[in-house]
C-alpha positions in Angstrom: -5.3 2.4 -6.6 -8.1 4.3 -8.1 -11.4 3.9 -6.2 -14.5 2.8 -8.0 -17.9 3.3 -6.4 -19.2 0.3 -4.4 -21.0 -2.1 -6.8 -22.7 -5.3 -5.8 -23.0 -6.4 -9.5 -19.8 -8.3 -9.5 -18.8 -10.4 -12.5 -18.8 -14.1 -11.9 -15.4 -15.7 -11.7 -14.5 -18.5 -14.2 -14.8 -22.1 -13.0 -11.1 -22.6 -12.6 -10.9 -19.4 -10.5 -13.7 -20.6 -8.3 -11.9 -23.9 -7.9 -8.8 -22.1 -6.8 -10.8 -20.1 -4.3 -12.4 -23.3 -3.0 -8.9 -24.7 -2.3 -7.9 -21.7 -0.3 -11.2 -21.8 1.6 -10.5 -25.4 2.6 -7.1 -24.3 3.9 -8.6 -21.5 5.9 -11.3 -23.8 7.3 -8.6 -26.2 8.4 -6.7 -23.4 10.1 -9.9 -22.4 12.0 -10.5 -26.0 13.1 -6.9 -26.3 14.2 -7.2 -23.1 16.2 -10.3 -24.4 18.1 -13.0 -22.8 15.9 -11.9 -19.2 15.7 -9.1 -17.1 14.2 -8.6 -13.4 14.3 -9.4 -11.4 11.2 -5.7 -10.5 10.8 -4.9 -14.2 10.3 -7.8 -14.7 7.9 -6.6 -11.7 5.9 -3.0 -13.0 5.9 -4.1 -16.3 4.5 -6.5 -14.8 2.0 -3.8 -12.6 0.6 -0.5 -14.4 1.2 -1.1 -18.2 1.7 1.7 -19.8 -0.5 0.4 -20.6 -3.9 -3.2 -19.8 -3.1 -3.4 -16.3 -1.6 -4.4 -13.3 -3.7 -0.8 -11.9 -3.9 0.9 -15.3 -4.0 -1.0 -16.9 -6.9 -0.9 -16.0 -10.6 -4.0 -14.0 -11.3 -3.6 -10.5 -12.9 -4.0 -7.8 -10.2 -2.9 -4.5 -11.8 -4.2 -2.5 -14.7 -7.3 -2.6 -16.8 -7.5 -6.4 -16.9 -6.9 -6.8 -13.2 -8.7 -5.6 -10.1 -7.3 -2.1 -9.5 -4.9 0.5 -10.9 -2.1 2.1 -8.8 -0.5 5.4 -9.5 2.6 4.0 -11.3 0.5 2.0 -13.6 -1.9 4.9 -14.2 0.8 7.3 -15.5 4.6 7.6 -15.9 4.1 11.1 -14.5 4.0 9.6 -11.0 7.4 8.0 -11.2 8.9 10.8 -13.2 7.8 13.3 -10.6 8.9 11.2 -7.7 12.4 11.0 -9.3 12.7 14.7 -8.7 12.5 14.1 -5.0 14.9 11.2 -5.1 17.6 12.8 -7.3 18.9 15.3 -4.6 19.1 12.5 -2.1 21.1 10.3 -4.4 23.4 13.3 -5.1 23.7 13.7 -1.3 25.1 10.2 -1.0 22.0 8.1 -0.2 22.9 6.0 -3.2 20.5 3.1 -3.0 16.8 2.7 -3.4 14.7 -0.1 -1.8 11.2 -0.6 -3.0 8.8 -2.6 -0.9 6.3 -4.6 -2.8 7.0 -3.3 -6.3 3.7 -4.3 -7.9 4.0 -4.7 -11.7 7.5 -3.2 -11.7 6.2 0.0 -13.5 7.5 2.4 -10.8 11.0 0.8 -10.8 11.3 1.0 -14.6 10.1 4.7 -14.7 12.3 5.8 -11.8 15.4 4.2 -13.2 14.8 5.8 -16.7 14.0 9.2 -15.2 16.9 9.2 -12.7 19.3 8.5 -15.5 18.0 11.5 -17.4 18.6 13.6 -14.3 22.2 12.2 -14.0 21.4 10.5 -10.6 21.1 6.8 -11.2 21.1 4.9 -7.9 23.9 2.5 -7.2 21.5 -0.3 -6.7 17.7 -0.6 -6.9 16.6 -3.4 -4.6 13.1 -4.8 -4.5 11.6 -6.7 -1.5 8.9 -8.9 -3.0 7.4 -11.9 -1.2 5.3 -13.1 -4.2 7.3 -15.2 -6.6 4.7 -14.5 -9.3 5.0 -10.7 -8.9 8.8 -11.0 -8.8 8.7 -12.7 -12.2 6.4 -10.0 -13.6 8.6 -7.2 -12.3 11.6 -8.8 -13.9 9.7 -9.0 -17.2 8.5 -5.4 -17.0 12.0 -4.0 -16.2 13.6 -6.1 -18.9 11.0 -4.8 -21.5 10.8 -1.2 -20.4 14.3 -0.5 -19.1 16.6 -3.4 -20.0 19.8 -1.3 -19.7 19.2 -1.0 -15.9 18.4 -4.6 -15.2 21.9 -5.2 -13.9 21.3 -2.6 -11.1 18.2 -4.3 -9.8 18.3 -6.9 -7.1 15.5 -8.8 -5.5 15.6 -9.3 -1.8 14.1 -12.1 0.4 14.4 -10.0 3.5 15.3 -6.5 4.6 19.0 -5.8 5.1 20.2 -5.6 8.7 21.5 -2.1 8.1 19.9 0.3 5.6 21.5 3.4 4.0 18.9 4.1 1.3 15.6 5.6 0.3 12.9 3.1 1.1 9.7 3.5 -1.0 6.4 1.9 -0.1 3.7 2.6 -2.6 0.3 1.1 -1.5 2.0 -1.5 0.7 0.7 -0.7 4.2 -3.0 -0.9 3.1 -2.5 -4.6 2.1 -0.9 -5.7 5.3 -3.2 -7.7 7.6 -5.3 -5.7 10.1 -7.0 -6.5 13.3 -10.7 -5.7 13.4 -12.1 -4.5 16.7 -15.5 -3.6 18.2 -16.2 -1.7 21.4 -18.8 -3.6 23.5 -19.6 -3.0 27.1 -16.8 -0.4 27.2 -14.2 -3.0 26.3 -12.3 -3.8 23.1 -13.3 -7.0 21.4 -11.5 -8.6 18.5 -13.6 -9.5 15.5 -12.5 -12.8 14.1 -13.7 -15.6 11.9 -15.5 -18.8 12.7 -17.6 -21.2 10.7 -21.4 -21.1 10.4 -23.6 -24.2 10.3 -23.0 -24.6 6.6 -19.2 -24.3 6.8 -19.1 -20.7 5.6 -17.1 -18.0 7.2 -18.8 -15.8 9.8 -17.8 -12.9 12.0 -17.3 -13.8 15.7 -16.0 -11.8 18.6 -13.5 -12.6 21.4 -11.9 -10.5 24.0 -9.0 -8.5 22.5 -5.5 -9.6 23.5 -3.6 -7.0 25.6 -1.5 -5.4 22.9 -4.5 -5.0 20.7 -6.5 -3.5 23.5 -3.7 -1.1 24.4 -3.4 0.1 20.7 -7.1 0.9 20.6 -8.0 4.5 21.3 -11.0 5.5 23.4 -14.0 4.9 21.1 -17.8 5.0 21.6 -19.9 1.9 22.3 -20.5 -0.2 19.2 -17.7 1.4 17.1 -15.9 -1.0 14.7 -12.6 -0.3 13.0 -9.2 -1.7 12.1 -5.9 -1.5 14.0 -2.9 -2.0 11.8 -0.4 -3.7 14.1 1.4 -5.3 11.2 2.0 -2.0 9.4 3.2 -0.4 12.7 5.5 -3.4 13.3 7.0 -3.0 9.8 7.7 0.7 10.3 9.2 0.0 13.7 11.5 -2.6 12.2 12.5 -0.3 9.4 13.2 2.5 11.9 15.7 0.2 13.7 17.4 -0.8 10.5 17.7 2.6 8.9 21.1 4.1 9.7 20.7 6.9 7.2 18.1 7.7 4.6 14.4 8.0 4.1 11.2 6.0 4.4 8.7 7.5 1.8 5.3 6.0 2.1 2.3 6.5 -0.3 -1.1 5.2 0.7 -4.7 6.0 1.3 -5.6 6.9 4.8 -6.0 9.6 7.5 -4.4 11.0 10.6 -6.0 9.5 13.8 -8.5 12.3 14.3 -10.0 11.5 10.9 -9.4 7.8 10.9 -11.4 7.3 14.1 -14.1 9.9 13.2 -17.5 9.2 14.7 -19.0 8.9 11.3 -16.4 6.2 10.3 -17.8 3.8 12.9 -17.9 0.7 10.6 -14.2 1.1 9.8 -12.5 1.3 6.4 -12.2 -2.4 5.3 -12.8 -2.7 1.5 -12.4 -5.4 -1.1 -11.6 -4.9 -4.8 -12.6 -7.3 -7.7 -12.4 -6.4 -11.4 -12.5 -2.7 -10.6 -15.5 -3.0 -8.4 -15.4 -2.3 -4.7 -17.5 -4.0 -2.0 -17.2 -4.8 1.7 -17.4 -8.6 2.0 -14.0 -10.1 2.7 -15.4 -13.6 2.8 -16.4 -13.6 -0.9 -14.1 -15.6 -3.1 -11.0 -15.5 -0.9 -7.9 -15.6 -3.1 -9.6 -13.9 -6.0 -10.0 -10.4 -4.6 -7.9 -7.8 -2.8 -8.7 -6.9 0.8 -7.5 -3.6 2.1 -7.9 -1.1 4.9 -6.9 2.6 5.1 -3.8 3.6 7.0 -3.7 5.4 10.3 -0.8 7.8 9.6 -0.6 9.0 13.1 0.2 5.5 14.3 2.7 5.1 11.5 4.4 8.4 12.6 4.7 7.1 16.1 6.0 3.6 15.2 9.6 4.5 14.6 10.7 6.9 17.4 14.3 6.8 16.1 13.2 8.6 12.9 12.2 12.2 12.4 8.9 13.0 10.6 10.1 15.0 7.7 6.8 15.7 6.1 3.2 14.6 5.6 0.9 15.9 2.9 -1.6 14.8 0.3 -0.4 13.1 -2.9 -1.5 16.0 -5.0 0.5 18.5 -2.9 3.5 16.3 -2.9 3.5 15.9 -6.7 2.8 19.6 -7.3 5.7 20.5 -5.0 8.0 18.1 -6.9 7.1 19.6 -10.3 4.4 17.4 -12.0 3.0 20.5 -13.7 6.4 21.3 -15.2 6.6 17.8 -16.6 3.1 18.1 -18.1 4.0 21.5 -19.6 6.9 19.9 -21.5 4.2 18.6 -23.9 2.6 21.4 -25.9 -1.2 21.6 -25.4 -1.5 22.0 -29.1 -0.2 18.4 -29.5 -3.5 16.9 -28.5 -2.6 13.2 -29.2 0.2 13.4 -26.6 -1.1 16.1 -24.3 -4.7 14.9 -23.7 -3.8 11.5 -22.3 -1.2 13.0 -20.0 -3.6 15.7 -18.8 -6.2 13.1 -18.0 -3.7 11.0 -16.1 -2.5 14.1 -14.1 -6.2 14.8 -13.3 -6.6 11.4 -11.7 -3.3 11.7 -9.8 -4.1 15.2 -8.5 -7.9 15.7 -8.3 -9.5 15.6 -4.8 -12.3 13.5 -6.3 -9.7 10.9 -7.5 -6.4 10.1 -5.9 -5.1 13.6 -5.0 -6.6 14.0 -1.5 -7.4 10.5 -0.2 -3.8 9.4 -0.9 -1.2 10.8 1.5 2.6 10.8 1.6 4.6 10.6 4.8 8.4 10.8 5.0 10.4 9.5 8.0 14.1 9.9 7.9 17.5 10.0 9.6 20.8 11.8 8.8 19.6 13.8 5.8 21.1 17.3 5.1 18.1 19.4 4.2 14.3 19.7 3.8 12.5 17.7 1.2 11.0 19.4 -1.8 7.8 17.3 -1.7 6.8 19.0 1.5 7.9 22.5 0.8 4.3 23.7 0.8 1.2 22.3 2.4 3.0 20.1 5.0 0.4 18.7 7.4 2.7 17.1 9.9 1.0 19.1 12.7 -2.2 17.0 12.0 -0.5 13.8 13.0 
């Protein structure tokens, strides 16, 4: 997603949206009461984003694009998917014939990839989408039917991951939306930041001693340091690593290697909320109406699947340049301003260090592939993990 500056002047939701949020808040309060007055933040985040029919990703509000809360790279420009296709085509030609996309958003990436891969003569045998949101699944079906109807028969929606995977697995801005545990170092020990109810029934931060696995996953940090530990993201990658018999996990997201993620100046963590293209740091505001995210610790991700080899890690800008985004842009003459100018502006957002180019990273984990990946031919930063 593109990152706006933090802005406290948030537009007021409509009355029906506030009523929707109130129903979710009641569900979360009941969960807190049932648990004895406290739940970990990871559980709160899970409910706020994924509670059936009420969570942000489970309900029907528009999330992507100009009328939503954020814009991801596939919605920003077809250049993203077209360039990514140039990394996937050689793998399909090598025999890794299927693509699995985790959390396919609006369906824009699937539609672009299928169209571009056909032009390259490397259509996948199947394009499978794992999507837990019924609302988003419907929108993806509509998007592909409108933008690439000739490929709809190749697309299958999954309710769970296959037991054995021989495929390229793509996760674009998936890990940042998985629930995270919030921790604080107090008295030299790891405490888990969770959620209780204040005297007025509102949500409030509250600490408990961290459970052993969370404490073990926390690096040595200074007193008072607060951050997030992405155990759910690590578990997903570990699961994929066990299922992947041959192929590639290709992960795009915003984040850092551990040395940067746990930098002394990042002592309040990376938790951020997005509402109507405005960013703020209050996850208790209007649950169900706003996205809640945290940056990815790519070092932890690289360690999570020991069965797989780290095949590359770099910035989004370097990956797209390596895969030929500038060649695609050059296909449109600069003299054709009505066509060229919008594409150039989109490329600027995808590549600029001030936009998505540097904050967003790409990591590849694989098994059984024949050769190096073009996306990491130059500027590979695997050594930083």
